[in-house]
Each structure stands twice: as C-alpha cells, then as structure tokens.
C-alpha angles and dihedrals in degrees: 000000000000114000095214116024143308123209129155103158097116133062094243095057112146114285089346088284111079143299110261109162101030133343118266082227089060096258111150121226094250090054092046091051092047089053090049090054092047091052089049091054092046087058087053090054088051091052091047091052091048089058093056113101095203096069138245091023144319093241112110088209097057093162089061090057091049094047093048095048094046093047092048093049091046093052090059094057114113113280094006109104129013096165111108093193093058090050090049090053089055090049089054090051093045092056092049093047094047091049092049089054092048091050092053091047091051089052087060090055095250115150115239114218117231098245126139098241087062101037108038110106107170128164127230094274087062099044097092094045093048092048089061089066102043105046129112095286093054085089102076100190106087096209096045089047091050094051092046093049092047089057093041093054090047089053091051091054092046091050089056091056092047093050091054091048093047091053086059092049102261121122128161111197095203093061092049090046089055091055090053091047092049091049089055091049090055086063103036103036125076099161114115095208095053092041089054089052090048091056092052091045087053086060091053091053089044089062089053091049091051091049090051093052091046089053092047094050097044094044091052100038109015128248115312114261133205102275136180106219120205115232095183123088137241130224097255127090115265148200118224117215119201133178126044113284113119094185090062095051090047092054091047092048092051094048094046101041096109098031101096094244133109129230120223130188126224133195114333093004090074093097091064084086091064097063116092096218093051094043089062089077105092092202093061084106106180147282121304121205133333142282122342098266094066093058099107094068095032095051089053093055095041090071096195134084122292127215120203109202096175142349126326099091117154109198111244122242127232089263097058119105100191101077092097090060101047122104131186132201140175113016096347128098144161128183111263096012117113115251122212118210130195126239123242089280095053095255123139132203110227095171093113092055092046092049091049091049091057090061095051133088121252116269118277111246112246099170142003136222134040143277129216127229143139101109098142120149100280093048092049091046087056088056093044097112091051092047094047091049090051090051095046095049092046099248089118111041102166142014116212118202104213098166127141139066139335126218146175102264119113087227088073089072081082090079093054091049091045091054092047091050097052114113116252092254093064126094125203118223110199145170130168131038092302084089091075088074091069114001092100095049118109094245095147127205143278113235089333094314109120113237090228112057108189113199094184136250127007081260087065097059085110087076091061090053091050091048091052092048091048092051089049089055095045093051092044095236126162097211129043088220090065090070120105088251128122124190121220104162130179118210136192114156144013100287086063088054093058089046089054093048090047092053091049090051089054090055098253112157139187096038115172109216125192173319079283133349115255115281089219091067108095116214091257095048091046088052091054090054092046095047097044103032107018094240112172141167126245129268128180120328093249093048092049094047087058096042091052092051094246097120 
C-alpha cells in the first residue's frame, strides 16, 4: 500500500503510471486520501440502497441522496476540489446518511451484511489512516481494478452532468438509481465479464444523462445559435467566470446587469455566449483567454475577480497575486478561497464579487478579434441541406471529431498540428476545451460552413452524437461507422471518460484517443477495447492522417 497517495484518474498522471507523492494537478496527499475515503463511503451508500426492498431507497427524501452522491462524486473529479476540510465535511455527511439508510432498512427486517463499507464508523482522527486501506490499490487484481475504475470515472463524469441538470430543475430518478446500483456493484462484484458489461452500461446511462443536461440547458436558455464571440476587452472592470455551470453565470449576469461592470467567460464557459437567453445580457462582454491550464498568467492580467463554478482549478503559486479575488461555488473548493453557497431555493448572493469588481482595473488585453461557435445539434440540423449538398458534391470529404480536453503537456501540440494538416475538404466537429488548440487558427470555411464547428462544452458532446446519428439517417446508412467521420479525441479527466463510454455504447468504433491511453486501463482491459471497438492511441500527425483515411 502506498504511504502517500495513489491517483491515476487523469491523462497527466505522473510518468503515465500514477501520482504517488503529490498530484500533477497539485492535489496534496491528504486531499487525495480524503477523496478516496469519500468514494469508499459513497460505495457504502450504494450498497445500503441496494439492500432496500422498496426501491430505489428507503429514504423519504430521495432527492437528497441523489444530490449528495452527485455532488460528492463531482468534487473528486480532477481539478475540482483541493480543500481537505470541505471533503471531510462530506465524509461526515456520508457516514450519517449511510447509517440513516441502514437504520431504515433494519426497521424493515432486512439483514445487514457484516461488510466494512456498511460498518466502519470512524471519526476524523481516523480518516487519514482508514483512507490508506481503501484507495485504488486496495483492489489487488489489476484487471478487476481497471474495470472498476473505468466505471467509477464514468460515474464521476455522469454525476457532473446530473448536477448541472438538477440545478436547472431536471432530475431523472432512473439515471440516479443506476449510479447507486453501479456504486454497489463496485463493492459486491468481482467478475470480470459482468464488470465489463457494467462499464458499457455506464456508457448507455451516460447518453441519457447527456440528453437530460441538453434538455435542461436548451429549455432554460434556448438552442445555441451561431455566434461571433469577442475575445478583446472593454474599458470597464470585469468578472471572469470559469468552469461549466450556466445557472451560475445567469444568476451573476442578472445581479450585475446595472452595476457598470462586464462579465467575461473563460475556458469551458465560452459556450455561454451561444445561448439566446444569456446573449440578451449586454454586459456579457466576451471570452478572455484560453483553456484552463493557462489560467495562472491569464488571471493575473484579467485584474478583476474570478468565479469558479466547477472543476478546472490550477493551484496558484507563491508568486501569484490573484488569490484574494478568486471565489468557488458548487463542488469546487480551494483552501483560502471564499466559497459561495446557495440558499434552499438554489439562489446565490454574488454581491461581494460584484462589489470587489468595481474596485478593480479593467482587464488587460491579451488578444484581439473574435471566434465563432454555436454549432450544437439544432443549429447543424438547420444547416443540414447545405452540409449534405457539400458532402454529395465532394466539397466536404470528411468530418473529424476532435472533441475533448486540453492540457499542459507539450504532446498536445499534436492536435494543433493535426488541425493545420487537414486537407481543405475536411471539417472539424468539436466540443470541450480541446478546441482551444485550433479554434483561433485561420482554417477558413467550405461554402460558408466554417471548418471548425464548435458544439460547446465537453458537456455538449451529446450534440456531436446527435449530429452523427442525423447524418446516418440522411445518408440512409445502416451503421454509424459507415459515415465519413473519423474520431481523434483528446482526453484529460473523468467527463471525457463518460463521453468515451457513451460513444462506445452508441456503437462508434475506431476512436483514436490521446495524447496517451488512460493509465487505469490494464493491458488486458485495453486489449478488450482494442479488439471490440478498435480503440487506439495516437502516433505522428502524418501517420494518423493516413490511418484515419484522411490522406
């Protein structure tokens, strides 16, 4: 058992094996271990629910169980929460919730098995010691561990989608019930065949979770529209919003609309500009900066306060000056940064951030111009005739799905070079922060259709699946893999894992995944994915252009 920590859930994990002394993301061992213990207790909640005969659980406040589990899974996603105290509070709550469920089950006369996930009741002085025994490496069989972690990381990504949807008022009990069921299976099941099936089933439920979030976003804010987003700055003070949560930026826009300040998006919040009901706010000024990993320098030059609505935090260094103006909310957290909570109706008070912004200088301009996005499924469907005509007459020969995540590694320059090297008759379909590797390149258009079609956040990858299915229907094909679409996807964290599992559940094959394959895939599990779905890593740009049938 590792004395410090072990984490290999993200693409940048140390040496492509696992972080043992400190996370490459900046996560300290005590935080990693606290998150391990929280995950362990969430599995206990899943087992407790599975014992209840009156499905899905005995708890009269079922929504509270769902909300707690989703929030707790979300806070363990890479770059989401670095605050040990906030994780410890969730551990405290998890023990209480699990025990409440067990008490209600006992009242029904159901026997409770004597297993540790149901019986351990430590106090805070024991949390760190207990965490040493329940982390990833506590499962000794490499293949079983790999299959369980593949599902676990998919569940984390799914929980993120469900939390966003719930904040907009949409909850589907069946999806949440599956998460609880899957958590129980990660404790009770040791069979490789059924665990493989569980991972693929997680992908099926991931599609449903993505559809739910898509419905929540479009119901609340309208269908995304083709939008030219300003990347310059104005002369008024601003607030920079990072992360993914649209409800948060809406509340902030509403509260700040007459304040004399501007609101800017950063990273994955860029697609907020595409939604009609958010675009109505004149002080939604533009997008500032690039993908999450450049935030240290970009937060310095922004000058105003920053609000993190979800994951993608890069811990500041001792040289940074912006820490006193960073706020977190929802599942995020960082020691010393102020955390904003919602009231019982989901409303948040952003007055402190707005007041601070008024005292700050306007952002320093770091680039000029604009970028175009808003090509979610409905917008692309509206262009369907034009797209189909371009395909039929040979102007568009191939679509390349380059969705996913960006990251710090030099190896990710590959995706910029790949985009530059694509022939002029190829169109990129993208979603997620991977787009920052090429969305500012002068790639031009094909008959008025931009060669980079940005559907939105990683949360919006569902749009790319719908677009593929629509093209399959339009061209009268029997198999989605007969489409002129190639998949060259970059991944970083666990929302990318659920997107991958979702694509596999839809039958998509021959996905190229990079810049490295996940460290949590054992050789045998990786072989299953290669043999059954054609998953492969990346090579050089020239080699991959040929392998994908582009050259």
